[in-house]
C-alpha positions in Angstrom: -0.2 -0.2 -0.1 1.2 3.6 -0.8 2.7 5.2 2.1 1.1 8.4 0.8 -0.6 9.8 -2.2 -1.1 13.1 -3.7 -3.4 14.6 -6.5 -2.3 17.3 -8.8 -5.5 18.7 -9.6 -5.9 19.7 -13.5 -4.8 23.6 -13.6 -7.5 23.6 -16.3 -10.1 21.0 -18.1 -7.2 20.5 -20.6 -5.3 18.4 -18.8 -5.2 15.0 -17.0 -5.8 14.3 -13.5 -2.5 12.6 -12.2 -2.4 10.4 -9.0 0.7 10.3 -7.4 1.5 7.1 -5.4 4.7 7.0 -3.3 5.7 3.5 -2.0 9.1 4.2 -1.6 11.3 6.4 0.6 14.2 5.9 -1.6 14.8 8.8 -4.1 13.2 12.3 -4.4 10.4 13.0 -6.7 8.9 16.1 -8.1 5.5 17.6 -7.7 2.4 16.1 -9.1 1.7 18.7 -11.0 5.0 18.1 -13.1 3.7 14.6 -13.8 0.6 16.0 -14.9 2.8 18.6 -17.3 4.5 15.6 -18.7 1.9 13.2 -19.5 -0.2 15.9 -21.1 3.0 16.7 -23.5 2.7 13.0 -24.3 -1.0 13.3 -25.4 -2.8 12.3 -22.2 -6.4 13.7 -23.3 -8.2 15.9 -20.7 -10.0 14.5 -18.0 -8.8 11.1 -18.0 -7.1 10.0 -14.7 -3.7 8.7 -14.7 -1.7 7.2 -11.8 1.8 7.4 -11.3 3.4 5.0 -8.6 7.0 5.6 -7.2 8.0 2.2 -5.8 11.4 0.7 -4.8 13.5 -2.2 -6.6 11.7 -5.0 -4.7 8.2 -3.9 -5.9 9.3 -3.2 -9.3 11.5 -6.5 -9.6 8.1 -8.1 -8.5 5.8 -6.5 -10.9 8.1 -7.0 -13.8 8.4 -10.7 -12.9 4.6 -11.4 -12.9 3.9 -9.3 -16.1 6.8 -9.3 -18.2 8.3 -12.3 -17.1 11.9 -10.7 -16.2 13.3 -11.3 -12.7 14.7 -7.6 -12.2 13.8 -4.1 -11.7 12.6 -2.1 -14.4 12.4 1.6 -14.9 8.8 2.1 -15.7 6.1 -0.3 -16.1 3.1 1.1 -18.0 -0.5 -0.6 -17.5 -3.4 0.3 -19.5 -7.0 0.6 -17.9 -10.0 -1.3 -18.8 -13.1 0.0 -19.1 -14.4 1.4 -15.5 -17.8 1.7 -15.0 -18.6 4.4 -12.6 -15.7 6.0 -12.4 -15.7 10.0 -12.1 -13.4 10.2 -14.6 -12.2 7.8 -17.3 -8.7 6.2 -16.6 -5.8 5.9 -18.8 -3.8 3.7 -16.7 -1.2 3.3 -14.4 2.3 4.0 -14.6 4.9 2.5 -12.3 8.5 4.3 -11.8 11.2 2.9 -9.7 13.1 5.8 -8.2 16.4 3.7 -7.4 17.0 2.5 -11.0 15.7 5.8 -12.4 18.4 7.3 -10.2 21.1 4.9 -11.0 20.3 5.2 -14.5 20.2 8.9 -14.6 23.6 9.1 -12.7 25.6 6.6 -15.2 23.9 8.2 -18.2 25.1 12.1 -17.1 21.1 12.9 -17.0 19.4 14.8 -14.8 16.9 13.1 -12.9 14.3 15.4 -13.3 14.6 15.0 -16.8 15.2 11.6 -16.8 12.0 11.1 -15.3 10.1 13.2 -17.8 11.7 11.0 -20.3 10.2 7.9 -18.6 6.7 9.5 -17.9 6.4 10.2 -21.5 7.5 7.0 -22.9 5.4 5.4 -20.2 2.3 7.6 -21.5 2.8 6.6 -24.8 2.3 2.9 -24.1 -0.7 3.7 -22.3 -2.1 5.4 -25.7 -1.2 2.5 -27.6 2.3 3.0 -29.1 4.8 0.3 -28.5 8.6 -0.8 -29.5 8.7 -4.4 -30.0 9.5 -4.2 -33.9 12.2 -1.8 -35.4 9.8 0.6 -37.5 7.7 1.0 -34.0 10.3 1.5 -32.1 11.9 4.2 -34.5 8.2 5.8 -34.6 8.1 5.7 -30.7 11.6 6.9 -30.4 11.1 9.8 -32.5 8.0 10.8 -31.0 9.7 10.9 -27.1 12.3 12.8 -28.6 9.9 15.6 -29.9 7.7 15.8 -26.8 10.9 16.3 -24.4 12.3 18.8 -27.2 9.2 20.8 -26.8 9.4 20.6 -22.6 13.4 22.0 -23.4 14.6 18.3 -22.5 17.5 16.7 -24.6 17.4 13.9 -27.0 17.4 10.9 -24.0 19.0 8.9 -26.5 22.0 10.5 -26.9 24.5 11.0 -24.5 27.6 12.6 -23.6 30.8 10.6 -24.7 34.6 11.1 -24.0 35.4 11.9 -27.6 33.9 14.5 -29.4 30.3 13.8 -31.0 27.8 11.7 -29.5 26.8 8.2 -29.2 23.5 6.6 -29.1 22.2 5.1 -26.1 20.9 1.6 -25.5 17.0 1.8 -24.6 16.4 -0.5 -21.6 12.3 0.0 -21.8 
């Protein structure tokens, strides 16, 4: 069960309702309004509800094993909502973000934690909206959408990292 749950009330009717559940003491997380901004930028429709659950490595590993057959913690998992009758607002789904994994990736890739979290919320929201990267053509399309969305948020291409030599190198995607 979540240690606490906060809501980002929509600033206007054009934003999604974001519920943030913090189920770990590890790491720092931005305000719910930022999660709403990132999900909105990724195309979350106005008036939908989206739950962002911030977890530790143990819960991430358990969920990744149960739903993806991978016995390791992962940065983000996306669970699209099915039809919900009687809900106050339509549900888009849930994003489960493992803060220790995300913080470690950000450090290893020389990124700001805030920027990496934004990328994972955009990535996960695109999954909830039906995008996937299970085939090369779909992966290129989804990656291009992520780069464009993040650029609109003032965040550099997450698939490019600084290298010691002049120029830039492609980053391997883990999700």
